[in-house]
C-alpha positions in Angstrom: 68.7 144.3 160.1 70.4 141.1 158.9 71.3 140.8 155.2 74.3 138.6 155.5 75.6 136.3 152.7 73.3 137.7 150.0 76.1 138.8 147.6 74.7 142.1 146.4 77.8 142.8 144.3 78.7 146.5 143.8 76.5 148.0 146.5 77.6 150.4 149.2 76.4 151.7 152.5 74.6 155.0 151.8 74.7 158.1 154.0 70.9 157.7 154.5 71.6 154.9 157.0 71.8 157.5 159.6 68.1 158.3 159.2 67.3 154.9 160.7 68.9 155.8 164.1 65.7 155.2 166.1 64.8 151.8 164.5 68.0 149.7 164.3 69.6 147.8 167.1 71.7 145.5 165.0 73.3 145.6 161.5 74.7 142.5 160.0 76.0 142.9 156.5 78.6 140.2 156.5 79.7 138.9 153.1 77.3 141.1 151.2 79.6 142.3 148.4 79.7 145.9 149.7 82.3 148.2 148.3 83.2 151.9 148.7 83.7 153.8 151.9 81.8 153.8 155.2 79.8 157.0 155.6 80.3 159.1 158.7 76.5 159.1 159.2 76.7 155.7 160.8 77.7 157.5 164.0 74.1 158.6 164.3 73.1 155.0 165.1 73.5 155.4 168.8 71.1 152.5 169.7 73.1 150.0 167.7 74.6 147.2 169.7 76.0 145.1 166.8 77.7 146.4 163.6 79.1 143.7 161.3 80.4 144.5 157.8 83.1 141.9 157.7 84.1 139.9 154.5 83.3 142.8 152.1 85.3 145.1 149.8 85.1 148.2 151.9 87.9 150.8 151.5 89.0 154.1 153.0 89.3 154.7 156.8 87.1 154.0 159.8 84.9 157.1 160.4 85.7 158.7 163.8 82.0 159.2 164.2 81.7 155.5 165.2 83.0 156.7 168.5 79.5 158.2 169.1 77.8 154.8 169.0 77.6 154.6 172.8 75.5 151.4 172.8 77.9 149.4 170.5 79.0 146.1 172.0 80.3 144.2 168.9 82.1 145.8 166.0 83.4 143.6 163.2 85.1 145.1 160.1 87.5 142.2 159.4 88.4 141.1 155.8 88.0 144.3 154.0 90.5 146.8 152.5 90.3 149.5 155.2 93.3 151.6 156.0 94.7 154.4 158.1 94.7 154.8 161.9 91.9 153.4 164.0 90.2 156.3 165.8 90.9 156.3 169.5 87.3 157.2 170.3 86.1 153.8 169.0 88.2 151.9 171.5 86.9 154.1 174.2 83.3 153.2 173.7 81.9 152.3 177.1 80.0 149.1 176.1 82.4 147.8 173.4 83.4 144.2 174.2 84.5 142.7 170.9 86.3 144.7 168.2 87.5 142.6 165.2 89.5 144.5 162.5 91.9 141.8 161.2 92.7 141.2 157.5 92.7 144.9 156.5 95.5 147.4 156.0 95.3 149.5 159.1 98.6 151.3 159.9 97.8 152.7 163.4 96.3 151.3 166.5 95.7 153.3 169.7 96.7 151.9 173.0 93.1 151.8 174.2 92.4 149.1 171.7 94.9 146.8 173.3 92.9 146.9 176.6 89.6 145.6 175.0 88.3 142.3 176.4 88.3 140.8 172.9 90.0 142.1 169.8 91.6 140.9 166.7 94.2 143.0 164.8 96.1 140.3 162.8 97.2 140.8 159.2 97.2 144.6 159.0 100.1 147.0 158.6 100.5 148.0 162.3 104.1 148.4 163.4 105.4 146.4 166.3 102.4 144.1 166.4 102.6 140.3 165.7 101.2 138.5 162.7 101.1 141.5 160.4 101.3 141.8 156.6 104.8 142.1 155.1 106.2 145.6 154.6 106.2 145.2 150.8 102.6 144.2 150.7 101.6 147.1 152.8 103.7 149.6 150.8 102.2 148.4 147.5 98.6 148.6 148.8 98.9 151.9 150.6 100.6 153.6 147.6 97.1 153.6 145.9 95.1 156.4 147.4 91.4 156.2 148.1 89.1 159.2 147.7 85.8 158.9 149.7 84.7 162.5 149.0 82.4 161.4 146.1 80.2 159.3 148.4 80.2 155.8 149.5 81.6 154.5 146.3 84.6 156.9 146.3 83.7 157.5 142.7 80.5 157.8 140.7 78.5 154.6 141.1 77.9 152.2 138.2 74.6 152.4 136.5 72.0 150.0 137.9 70.4 149.6 134.5 71.3 146.9 132.1 70.4 146.2 128.6 71.6 144.9 125.2 74.8 146.4 124.0 74.3 148.8 121.2 76.2 148.1 117.9 79.0 150.4 117.0 78.0 153.1 114.5 78.7 152.3 110.9 81.4 154.4 109.2 80.0 157.5 107.4 79.4 156.8 103.7 80.9 159.4 101.4 78.2 161.0 99.1 78.8 161.2 95.4 79.7 164.6 93.9 76.9 167.0 93.1 77.2 166.5 89.3 77.0 162.8 89.7 74.2 161.1 87.6 73.1 157.5 88.4 73.5 155.0 85.6 70.4 154.2 83.6 68.7 151.0 84.6 69.4 147.9 82.6 66.2 147.2 80.7 67.3 143.6 80.1 67.6 142.9 83.8 65.3 140.1 85.0 62.2 141.1 86.9 62.4 140.6 90.7 61.3 137.2 91.9 58.0 137.8 93.6 58.0 134.2 95.0 61.2 134.9 97.1 60.6 134.2 100.8 59.9 137.2 103.0 62.9 138.6 105.0 63.4 137.1 108.4 61.6 139.4 110.9 62.8 137.6 114.0 66.1 139.5 114.1 66.4 141.7 117.2 65.4 145.3 116.6 68.2 147.9 117.2 68.2 149.2 120.7 66.7 152.6 121.3 68.6 153.4 124.5 72.3 152.9 124.4 73.9 152.1 127.8 77.6 152.8 127.5 
């Protein structure tokens, strides 16, 4: 499944991806505008050889369930906003050759990852590793927690619907007192002009469904 560079802004990787375990050998979602958290159900994709979700806006941690993807050869999660420790089980995958996780905010890297044939861990927050982000940048970013418990968005997803914005309700008009009597009509007032042009009917009708 290759959907790279389509810019589906605001989407996320749903938990239902695990139901495609018997049909997928490759997932390439590079630069797709994905956000939210990676679901642990991706660990069910045991036939997958390539998993590329780089250049997105993914957050949260790498699910340890990725360590069950025994056929995985290439794993690329670079250029996201992932954090936490990289699970040791991922770097122990028997067929993993290339693991790219640079330009994130990972703070822990197991020794097994250093023994991979090809890896990239630059611009993270990993202590005692070269070419990392500054401590101040890491502290500022990691001080903002991420909650992935609400699904892949980490929070309720935005509505996929769109429509015209509804006008703000008019202020409530005060009613006259109960003993109020309207003034008598002015009998000397001119009769209405029957030749006046009809009102403009091209104005948009008020929306019936308000999307807030």
